[in-house]
One Martini backbone bead per residue (centre of mass of N, CA, C, O) as a GRO file, in nm:
protein
   98
    1MET     BB    1  -2.827  -0.905   1.628
    2THR     BB    2  -2.691  -0.658   1.495
    3ASN     BB    3  -2.429  -0.673   1.657
    4LEU     BB    4  -2.338  -0.950   1.552
    5ILE     BB    5  -2.322  -0.881   1.250
    6SER     BB    6  -2.120  -0.644   1.275
    7ASN     BB    7  -1.898  -0.813   1.410
    8VAL     BB    8  -1.858  -1.013   1.175
    9GLN     BB    9  -1.788  -0.802   0.959
   10GLU     BB   10  -1.540  -0.683   1.101
   11ARG     BB   11  -1.377  -0.948   1.119
   12PHE     BB   12  -1.372  -1.007   0.817
   13LYS     BB   13  -1.225  -0.749   0.736
   14MET     BB   14  -0.968  -0.793   0.908
   15THR     BB   15  -0.893  -1.077   0.797
   16SER     BB   16  -0.870  -1.003   0.494
   17SER     BB   17  -0.653  -0.786   0.532
   18ALA     BB   18  -0.439  -0.970   0.666
   19ALA     BB   19  -0.423  -1.178   0.436
   20GLY     BB   20  -0.338  -0.982   0.213
   21LEU     BB   21  -0.078  -0.884   0.348
   22PHE     BB   22   0.059  -1.160   0.370
   23LEU     BB   23   0.056  -1.226   0.064
   24PHE     BB   24   0.223  -0.976  -0.018
   25LYS     BB   25   0.473  -1.048   0.147
   26LEU     BB   26   0.519  -1.324   0.018
   27LEU     BB   27   0.551  -1.225  -0.273
   28SER     BB   28   0.793  -1.043  -0.217
   29GLY     BB   29   0.977  -1.271  -0.108
   30VAL     BB   30   0.973  -1.454  -0.360
   31ILE     BB   31   1.086  -1.248  -0.560
   32MET     BB   32   1.345  -1.192  -0.406
   33GLY     BB   33   1.441  -1.488  -0.396
   34LEU     BB   34   1.449  -1.536  -0.700
   35THR     BB   35   1.657  -1.322  -0.765
   36LEU     BB   36   1.886  -1.425  -0.576
   37ALA     BB   37   1.893  -1.715  -0.693
   38LEU     BB   38   1.971  -1.638  -0.983
   39ILE     BB   39   2.232  -1.495  -0.916
   40ALA     BB   40   2.368  -1.733  -0.761
   41GLN     BB   41   2.347  -1.941  -0.994
   42GLU     BB   42   2.535  -1.786  -1.190
   43ILE     BB   43   2.782  -1.790  -0.998
   44ILE     BB   44   2.778  -2.104  -0.867
   45ARG     BB   45   2.608  -2.348  -0.984
   46TYR     BB   46   2.356  -2.475  -0.856
   47GLY     BB   47   2.093  -2.652  -0.770
   48MET     BB   48   1.755  -2.695  -0.714
   49ILE     BB   49   1.749  -2.716  -0.406
   50SER     BB   50   1.905  -2.452  -0.352
   51PHE     BB   51   1.715  -2.268  -0.502
   52VAL     BB   52   1.465  -2.320  -0.322
   53LEU     BB   53   1.599  -2.255  -0.051
   54VAL     BB   54   1.653  -1.957  -0.106
   55ILE     BB   55   1.361  -1.872  -0.145
   56VAL     BB   56   1.253  -1.962   0.134
   57VAL     BB   57   1.451  -1.803   0.316
   58VAL     BB   58   1.391  -1.518   0.210
   59ALA     BB   59   1.086  -1.522   0.264
   60ALA     BB   60   1.108  -1.578   0.570
   61CYS     BB   61   1.279  -1.330   0.642
   62LEU     BB   62   1.078  -1.119   0.541
   63LEU     BB   63   0.845  -1.204   0.726
   64LYS     BB   64   0.999  -1.146   0.989
   65VAL     BB   65   1.069  -0.845   0.938
   66ALA     BB   66   0.751  -0.776   0.830
   67LYS     BB   67   0.547  -0.819   1.068
   68SER     BB   68   0.484  -0.490   1.139
   69TRP     BB   69   0.397  -0.417   0.866
   70THR     BB   70   0.241  -0.227   0.642
   71TRP     BB   71   0.132  -0.133   0.344
   72THR     BB   72   0.327   0.106   0.321
   73HIS     BB   73   0.593  -0.039   0.384
   74ILE     BB   74   0.579  -0.257   0.155
   75LEU     BB   75   0.558  -0.057  -0.082
   76ILE     BB   76   0.827   0.087  -0.031
   77PHE     BB   77   1.003  -0.164  -0.051
   78ASP     BB   78   0.922  -0.237  -0.343
   79LEU     BB   79   1.016   0.025  -0.471
   80ILE     BB   80   1.314  -0.004  -0.394
   81CYS     BB   81   1.360  -0.275  -0.540
   82VAL     BB   82   1.291  -0.173  -0.824
   83LEU     BB   83   1.506   0.052  -0.836
   84LEU     BB   84   1.749  -0.139  -0.798
   85GLY     BB   85   1.689  -0.312  -1.049
   86LEU     BB   86   1.715  -0.079  -1.253
   87LEU     BB   87   2.006  -0.010  -1.181
   88LEU     BB   88   2.126  -0.285  -1.255
   89HIS     BB   89   2.029  -0.287  -1.548
   90MET     BB   90   2.182  -0.030  -1.632
   91TYR     BB   91   2.464  -0.137  -1.565
   92ILE     BB   92   2.461  -0.377  -1.763
   93LEU     BB   93   2.418  -0.203  -2.024
   94ILE     BB   94   2.674  -0.004  -1.980
   95ALA     BB   95   2.871  -0.203  -1.943
   96PRO     BB   96   3.143  -0.335  -2.040
   97THR     BB   97   3.277  -0.577  -2.214
   98ALA     BB   98   3.493  -0.858  -2.097
   0.00000   0.00000   0.00000
């Protein structure tokens, strides 16, 4: 009976960790998709359906690419994305107005 309880606890721990990692990957993909969709919407001026489609496609592509990534890989990816965003923000602030 003790073996059964410890087995259930171990499976619950593994499942909750995997679910948390999946949700973190999904959140990263949605934020990245939202960013790219906003940039593309400012450039192209497309409608709401295309806006949502870009978010879904980018999130799905990130989930596909990051299938085998661990917590460390996804955190490093998010850090690189934040640094690139800060670099873009700095460029926008410094660039002369045209």
